[in-house]
KETI-606572 format. One record per atom (N, C-alpha, C, CB): residue in one letter; x, y, z. Coordinates in steps of 0.2 Angstrom, whole numbers, plus 5000, padded with zeros to 4 digits. Glycine has a CB too. Layout:
<pts>
AXYZ
...
</pts>
This chain:
<pts>
M491249824751
M491149864756
M490449824760
M491149934753
V490049794755
V489449764760
V489949724766
V488749694755
L490349674765
L490649624768
L491049654774
L490949584763
Q491349724771
Q491749744776
Q491449774783
Q492249804772
Q490849814780
Q490149814783
Q489849774790
Q489949794777
Q489749714785
Q489549664790
Q490149634796
Q489449594785
L490749634792
L491249594797
L491149654804
L492349604792
T491149714801
T491249784807
T490549774813
T491149884801
D490149734810
D489449764814
D489349664818
D488449794805
E489749624813
E489849564818
E490449564825
E490149514811
R490949624821
R491449634828
R491049664834
R492149704827
N490749704833
N490349764837
N489949724841
N489849834833
A489349674839
A489049634840
A489349594847
A488949604835
R489849544842
R490249514849
R490449564853
R490949474848
F490949614853
F491249644858
F490549654864
F491549704854
L489949714861
L489549704867
L489249674871
L489349734868
K489249604866
K488949534870
K489449504876
K488949464866
L490049504875
L490449524879
L490449564884
L490849534876
F490449624883
F490649694888
F490249694893
F490649774885
Q489449674890
Q489049694894
Q488949654901
Q488449704891
P489249584901
P489149554909
P489549554911
P489049484910
V490249594910
V490949624913
V491149714914
V491549604908
K490349744910
K490549814913
K490649844919
K490349854911
A490049794921
A490249844932
A491149804933
A489449794942
D491149754932
D491949764934
D492149804929
D492449684934
C492049824923
C492649864922
C492649924927
C492549884915
E492149954925
E491950034930
E492450034935
E491250034935
R492149964939
R492449964946
R493149964947
R492349904950
W493549904943
W494349904940
W494749984940
W494449874932
L494150024935
L494650064932
L494350114937
L494650074924
M494050124941
M493850144949
M494250144953
M493350114952
H494250094953
H495050074958
H495650114956
H495449994956
L495850104950
L496350134947
L496450214945
L496450084941
A495950244944
A495850324944
A495950344949
A495350344942
Q495150324954
Q495150364961
Q494650424958
Q496050384963
D494450434952
D494250494950
D493750484944
D494750534948
A493150494946
A492450464944
A492450494936
A491650504949
T492550564934
T492750594927
T493350574925
T492750654926
V494050554925
V494550504922
V494250444923
V495150514925
S493750434927
S493650334925
S493250344919
S493150264932
E492850404917
E492250394914
E492850414906
E491550454918
D493250454905
D493350454900
D494150414898
D493250524898
V494150364903
V494650324901
V494250244899
V495150314909
L493650234901
L493350194899
L492950214892
L493050184904
Q493050274891
Q492650264884
Q493250264878
Q492050344884
Q493850284881
Q494450264878
Q494450184877
Q495050274883
A494350154882
A494650094885
A494050054879
A494450074896
I493450054879
I492850044875
I493150034866
I492250104876
L493250104865
L493450104859
L493950054855
L493750164858
M494450054860
M495249994858
M494949944858
M495949994864
G494549924864
G494249854864
G493849844858
G493749844870
L493449884855
L493149884849
L493449854843
L492949954848
Q493949924843
Q494649914836
Q494949844836
Q495449984837
S495249834842
S495649754844
S495149704844
S496149754852
I494549694843
I494049634847
I494149574842
I493049654846
H494449604837
H494749534832
H495249474833
H495049554827
Q495949534837
Q496149494840
Q496249454847
Q496349504839
L495649464848
L495649404855
L495349344853
L495149424861
K495849274853
K495549214850
K495149174853
K495949184849
N494849204861
N494649164867
N494249194871
N495049144871
D493549204869
D492849234872
D493049204880
D492149184869
I493349154883
I493349174890
I493649194895
I493349144892
V494049244892
V494649264893
V494649334892
V495049234890
F494149364892
F493649434889
F493949484895
F492549434890
K493749464900
K493649494905
K494549534909
K493149434910
A494849484907
A495549484910
A495849544906
A496049404907
W495649504898
W496049564891
W495849644893
W495549534881
M495249644893
M494649704894
M495049744898
M493849684898
F495349694906
F495649754910
F496149764909
F495549754916
R496649724905
R497149744903
R497049814899
R497449684900
I496749824894
I496549854889
I496349934894
I495849814886
I495949904898
I495849994902
I496550004907
I494849984910
R497049964910
R497449964914
R497950014908
R497649894917
N497949984903
N498450034900
N498250104898
N498750004893
A497450084894
A497150154893
A497250214899
A496350154893
F497250194906
F497450234910
F497950244913
F497350234913
L498750214910
L499350214912
L499350274905
L499750154913
Q499150264900
Q499350314895
Q499050404897
Q499150294888
S498350384898
S498150454904
S498550474906
S497650444909
L498750434910
L499450484914
L499950494915
L499650484918
R500050444908
R500850494904
R500550544899
R501450424899
T499950554896
T499650624891
T499750674897
T498650624886
G499350664903
G499050694909
G499550734914
G498650644912
K500250684913
K500550704916
K500350694925
K500650764913
R499850654926
R499450654933
R499850574938
R498250634931
E499750604943
E499850524947
E499550504952
E500350514951
P499150424951
P498750404953
P498750434961
P498650334951
E498250424963
E498050474969
E498050394975
E497150534968
S497950394981
S497850344986
S497050334986
S498250374995
A496650274986
A495950264984
A495850294991
A495650174983
D495050324988
D494750384995
D494250304996
D494150494992
P494250295004
P493650255008
P493150255005
P493350255014
E492950305005
E491950325002
E491950294996
E491550424999
T492450314990
T492150314984
T492450224985
T492550384976
M492950184985
M492750134985
M492250094988
M493150114986
A492050114994
A491350084995
A490950084990
A490950105001
M490850134987
M490350154980
M490550104976
M490450234976
H491050084973
H491250034969
H491349974969
H491550034967
S491249934976
S491549874979
S490849814976
S491749884989
P491249774973
P490649714972
P490449684978
P491049654968
R490749674984
R490249664990
R490149704993
R490349624993
D489649734992
D489449834995
D489349785001
D488649904991
D489049715002
D488449705010
D489149675015
D487549615009
D489649655012
D490049595018
D490749645018
D490349495015
W490849665010
W491549685012
W491649775012
W492149635005
T491149815012
T491449895015
T490749905018
T491649955008
G490649875022
G490049905027
G490349965029
G489749855033
R489650015030
R489850095032
R490350115040
R488950145032
D490150045043
D490550045050
D491350075051
D490649975051
E491650085055
E492150115056
E492750065056
E492050145062
R492550015058
R493149945056
R493149935048
R492749855060
S492749945044
S492749945037
S493049985032
S492249935035
K492850055036
K493250105033
K494050105036
K492950165034
T494150075041
T494950075042
T495150025034
T495150025053
V494849975037
V495049935032
V495449945025
V494649915031
R494849985024
R494950035016
R495250055016
R494650075011
Q495550095021
Q496050155021
Q496950135020
Q495850185030
L496850065024
L497550035025
L497550005018
L497549975030
L497049975014
L497149965008
L497150015004
L496749925006
S497150065002
S497350105000
S497850145001
S497050125002
K498250125006
K498950165007
K499550105004
K499050195017
L499150045001
L499749995000
L500150024993
L499449914998
P500750004992
P501150034984
P500350004979
P502149974981
P500250044974
P499750054968
P499949994964
P499850114964
E500549954964
E500749894964
E500449834965
E501149884967
Q500549834971
Q500049804976
Q499549784976
Q500049814980
R499149834975
R498549864978
R498249834972
R498349944980
Q498249844966
Q498349814959
Q498049764959
Q498949804957
A498549714960
A498849624962
A498249614966
A499649614969
L498249624970
L497749624979
L496849604977
L497649724984
W496849674973
W495949684970
W496049644963
W495649784969
L496549634958
L496349594955
L496149524954
L496649614952
F496449494959
F496449414962
F496149394968
F497149384964
E496149434972
E495649444977
E494949474978
E496049474981
V494949514973
V493949544974
V493849534968
V493749634978
E494249524962
E493949514955
E494149464954
E494149544950
G494449424959
G494549344958
G494649324950
G493749304962
L495249374948
L495849344942
L496249284945
L496449394939
S496349254940
S496849184941
S497549234942
S496949114934
I497949204946
I498749224942
I498949234937
I499249184942
R498749184932
R498749204925
R498549254922
R498649174923
E497949274923
E497849334918
E497849374925
E497049334913
T497849394930
T498149444933
T498749474931
T498249424938
S499349414929
S499949434927
S499849454919
S500549394928
A499449414916
A499349454909
A498849534909
A498849404905
V498649544915
V498349624916
V498849654918
V497849634921
M499449634921
M499849674925
M500449684921
M500049644932
S500449644914
S501149634910
S501449624915
S501449694907
K501549564920
K502149534924
K502149454922
K501949534933
S502849444924
S502749374925
S502049344930
S503349354928
E502049264929
E501749234935
E502149234941
E501549154934
G502649234941
G503149234947
G503049294950
G503949224946
A503049344946
A503349424949
A502449454952
A503649484939
V501949424950
V501249424951
V501149404960
V501049374945
R501449304957
R501249304965
R502049334969
R500949204969
V502449364970
V502849394974
V502649454977
V503349394971
I502249504972
I501649534970
I501149534977
I501349504963
L500849464975
L500349464979
L500349434988
L499749424975
H501049414986
H501249384993
H501549454999
H501849314993
R501849494996
R502049565000
R501449604999
R502849614995
A500949594996
A500349634997
A500049605002
A499849644991
R499949555002
R499649515009
R499949525016
R499749435008
Q500549515015
Q500949505021
Q500949615023
Q502049445020
R501149635020
R500949725021
R500349745024
R500849765014
F499749705020
F498949725022
F498949695030
F498249675016
A499149635030
A499049615039
A499449655043
A499349525041
E499949665041
E500549705047
E499949775049
E501649745042
S499649805042
S499449855043
S498749865046
S499449875036
L498649805046
L497849765050
L497849775055
L497649695051
A498549725057
A498849695065
A498849765069
A499749645064
E499149825066
E499449895070
E498649915072
E500049975064
A498249925067
A497649955068
A497249915073
A497249955062
G497349845075
G497049815080
G496649765073
G496749885086
I496549775070
I496049705067
I496349645065
I495749725061
F496149605065
F496449535064
F495949495059
F496649505071
P496149465054
P495749435048
P495349385052
P496349405041
G494849375049
G494349315052
G494149325060
G494749235051
E494149395060
E493549415066
E493249445067
E493549435069
G492549435070
G491849465068
G491849545067
G491349445072
T491249555065
T491349635065
T491049665073
T490749675058
</pts>
């Protein structure tokens, strides 16, 4: 009994040590998925519990962020199935509050608001891939693990997302690389 408690304490400590540095990233990712603060909080609690229960299965601490993102995505999809809700398109104001690069990516001017609106109109799978790869900085391999897709499929999704996003930007008169 004492040994089991010690193992549980060690697992909990390991999880918390790994989770603290990526907590804000996890909250952002979930808010990006759910687009609702209440749903995000509920799903995050469920994902943390799932992570704590399965931390012993994580073989390499280096991939913790991608591992946790996948747990969060699975918990969110499960909440959609049980709640029979559909994810809404992203609210540009909400995205601004949860952006990792608030100063340079989501300024409050009209151009940035338009960019956020266009991003929110991408299909969920494309938006997720673009977010994970471009915003969160995950590798193709990590993104494919989070999304439960092959690396080739993620490359295709990213290509299509970038192409569609660039077309939307051009239609709105915004050209990448141009100053604010």
